[in-house]
N, C-alpha and C positions, 0 to 999 in steps of 0.2 A: 504494500500500500504506500502511496506517495506520502511523504512526511507532511507536506503542506496540506494535503487533503485530510490527513489524520488530525493535524493540529486544528484545522477549521471545524472538523466534526466535534472535537472536544470543546472548542470555543462556543459552537452552537448549543451543545448540551449545557454548558455553564450558563449561557444566556437564558435558556429555557428554565433552568433550575432557579435562577434569580427572579424570574417572573412569578414563581409560585410562592405566595405568602405563607402557606402552611409549611412548605419545605424550608424556607428561610427561618421561620419561627422555630421549627423543630431543630434545625441545625444549631441555632444559637442556644436553645434550651439544652441540647446535648453538650455543647461547649461549656455552658455554665455548670452542668452536673459533673463534667470532667474536671473543671477547675476546683469544684468543691471536693471531689474525690481525692485529688492530689494534695490540696492544702487543708484537709479536714481538721487536722489537729491545730492548725493556726487559726481557723475560723471558729472552732467549737468553744463555747464558754467553759466547758469542763474538758481540759486538755490532758487529763490523766489517762493512763493506759486503758484503752477501750471505753473511755468515759464511764468508768465503773465506780465513781464516787457515790456511795449509797447514803441516803438519809431516810431511814425507815420511818421516822416520825412524820415525814411530810410526803408519804407515798400517795400516788394517784391524785395529785392535785391538778386542777384545771389549768389551761393555758393562761399566762399572765400572772400566775401566782408569785407573790413576792414575800420574802422572809429575811430576817437578819441571821447571818451565819458567823460563828466564831471559828476562825481557821487556825488551828493549832499546828505550828510548823512541825514537820517530821524530824525526829532526832537522828535518823539515819541519813547521812549525806551520801548521795550516790552521784558521782560526777558523770553526767551524760553529755555526749556531743550534741550539737544542734541537729545533726542528721538523725540521730537516734530519737530525739524528741519529735522531729518532723515526721518520722516513719511510725513510731510506736507510742508517742505521747510521753508524758512524765511518768517515770517508774515509781518515785516516792513522792506522792503529793501530800499535802497537809490534811489533817483530820478536821472535818467540818461538823460543827454542832449547831443545829438550828436552835435559836433562842427567841423568847417573846420580848424580853427587855433586859436591860443591864444597868448597873450603877456602880460607882467607885466609892468605897468606904474604907477608911483606915488603910490606905495603900493596898486594898484588895478589890479585885474586880468581881462583883457578884452578878451572876447571870441567872435568869429564870429560863429553865430548859423548856423547849417547845413540847416535848413528849409528855412530861408529867407535871409541869408547872412548879417543880421543886428548885430551890436555889442551889447554886454551886459556885464555889470560889476559885479564882485564879489570880496569879500575880497581876498587879495593876498595869504592868507593861503590855499585857495581852489585849488591852483596849484597842490598840492600833490594828489588831487582826480582825476586828468586827467590821463587817460590811453588809450592805443591803444587796441581796441577789434576787433577780427576777428570772423565773423559769418561763420563757416566752411560749413554749409549747407544753408546759406543765411537767409533771414528773411521772415516771412509770411506777409499777407496783413495788419496786425496791427503793423508790425515792431518788432515782437517778434522773439527770437532766435529759428529757426526751429529745430536745433539739440537738444536743451534742451526740446522742446515740444515733439520731437520724443522719446527721452529717457524716459521722464516721462509718455508718452502715452503707453510705453511698459508695465508699471505696470498694467494699465487697461486691456490690451489685454491678458497679461500673467496670471494675477490672476483670471480673469473671467473664464479661462479654468479650473484652479484648483477648484474654488468654484462650478462651474457648474458640473464638473465631480464628485466631492465629493457628491453633492446633488443627482445627478442621480444614483450613486452607493448606497447611503444610502436608497433611495426609491426603486430602481429597483431590487437590489439583494434579499432583503427579499420577495418582491411581486412575483418575478419570481421563487424563490426557493419554496415558498409555493404552487404556482400554479402547478409547475412541480412535486412536491413530492406527494401532496395529490390527485391531479387530480379530476375527477368527477365534481360535481356542483361548488366546489370552483374554479377549473380551468376554468370552463365555465364562471363564473361570472367575474373573473379577466381578462380573455381574452376579454370579452365583453367591459370592461372598457378600456383595451389596444387598442382594435380595434377602439373604438370611438375617443380616444385621437389621435391615429395614423392617422385617417381620416382627422383631422384638419390640415391645412397647418402650418408648424412649425413657420414661421415668423408671421403669423396671430395670432397664439396662444400666442406667446411671446409678441406681441403688446397688446393683450387683458389683459394679466397678468400685464404687465408694467403699463398700464393705470389704472388698478385696484389698484396696489400697490403704484403708483405715480412714477414720473420721478426722477431718481437719480442713484447714484453709486451702492449701495447695491441692490436696487430694480431690476436692470438689471441682476445682478448676480443670484438672486433668480429666476427670471422669466426664464432665460435660463436654469437653472438647473431643474426647474419643467417641462420643455418640453422634456428633454433628457432621462428621466428615462425609457421611453417606450422601446427604443432599448435595453437597458441593461436588462430589465425584459424579453423580448422575447428571448434574447440569453441565459440568465440564465435558463429560463424555459426549453428550448430545451435541454440544457446540462444536467439538472437535470433529465429529463425524460429518457435520455439515461443512465446516470450514476447510477440511483437508481436500475437498473437491475443487477449491478455488484455483484459479490459474497461477497465482503467485506461489502457491505451495507446489504445484507441478513444476514451475520454473526452478524453484529451489532444489527439487529432487534432480532435475536435469543438470543443474550446476554441480551436483555431487555433494551437497551439504549433508551432514550427518542427521540422522533422525532426531537426536537430542537437540541440535541447533534449530531444526525446522519447528519442533514442538514448542520450545521455550523462547525462541527469538522471533518466530514468524506467526505461529498460530495463537499462542496464549495472549500476546499483546493485543490481538484483534478480537478477543472474546472477553475482555475485562468487564464490559458493561454488565452482562448477567451475573458475573462473579461478584461485582460490587453490590448488586441488588440482593443476591442471596445472602451475602455477608451481613447486610443490614437486618434482614429478617432473622438470621441466626443469632445476631446480637440480642434482639428482643427475646427470642426463645431461650437463650442462655440465662437471661435475667429471671425469667419465669421459672425455669427449671431449678435454679439455685434457690429461689424463694420457696418453691415447693419442698425441696430437700431440707431447708432450714426449718420449715413448718413441721416436717416430719421428725426433726431432731437429728438428722444425719448430715446436715450442712456444716457451716462454720460453727464451731463449738463455743459455748459460753466461757468467759464473758464477752467474747468478740461480738460486737453488735452486727446484726443482720436484719434487714427489713422483714424477711420471712419469719425469723425467730421472734421479732418484736410482735408480729401479728399472733404467732402461736402463744406467746406469753400473756396476751391481753384480749384474745377473741371473746372470752367469756364476759369481759367487761362491757360488751355491747348491750347485754341485757341487764347490766347492773347500773346503768345510768351514766357510764363514762365511756361512750363509744369512741371518743377521740383517740384513746390509747391504741386502738386497732385500726381506726380509719386513717390516721395520719400516715403511718408507714404503708398502708394499702394504697392510698392516693399517690404516694411517692413511686411505688412500683408501677401503678397504672399509667402515670404521666410519662415516666421514662420509657416504658414499653411502647406507649402510643407514639411518642416522639420518633422512635426508631422505625416503627411501622409506617408512619407518615413520610419520613425521609426516604424510606425504601420505595414507597409508591411514587414519590416525586422523582427519585433517581430513575426508576423504571420508565416513566414518561419522558424524562429529559434525554435518556440514552437510547430511546427508541428511534432509530434512524428512519423508520418508515413513517413516523408521525409527521 
């Protein structure tokens, strides 16, 4: 394909994409979620590891709840690099005690605890550690800041999409390209494997792989990725079967180019459009699968925050008068999945050369 033609086709596709308001909105929403996922510990009000600072006295409070907190500094000093704090949050955060009121008498700080209303004394120097804190999305059933847990949970949901799609592309593209290009018995054998994998329910296969690899953060990423390569392989195979009949492929064969070069330098660059579209759909599917696994208790393990686990921990609160505890992470999942589906549809229309 002529480079100028290729460039102009991509420019046309970009212009068509820019004309779609839903596509542009979805794109910037995904960029925002990606920014939050990367800088979650910088943005979270509670930047302790996994936002796991518990205040059982003020559990299940509504959005906008405000209370005074006495933050007692940790006696254990753990020197952390800025990169460690950026990736994992603060390891040794202060102990926070919710209080109703306080007063200073005889060089002693007397606070009235929020839990039982009983007074407790501290050195008067601790007065500087008292601060008013607002929980903008309320607190969960353990008294943890729901906003902080939601922000840090975005890292799980967002990154699992990237890792899963990357693994699916890494496996699916070569297998699909080999099957479509060579055909014959090679194609039959690969399609036999694809059909067997395709026949197994996705969630069941992910559960089996997760149980084999063990419960954990990275195990879920790998398990989801290993189940999504089938769709990529099928799409690539179909596109390669159609594209290998083109004249430029026949010309490349006549010039003596190797099969490897023809597949990866001539065919694959010209079938990127459907691969991009299926990747966007797989990204959304990966988020849903991870949420389902976390809801079942075999996803990211506590105290690591996950949107699916947050719904699992609070779904019974829907009938207890505090539905926001389950609805907020549910809306986060729905909005991010919808953004990827909308951007996938927009990309499909923009990259359709027949339109």
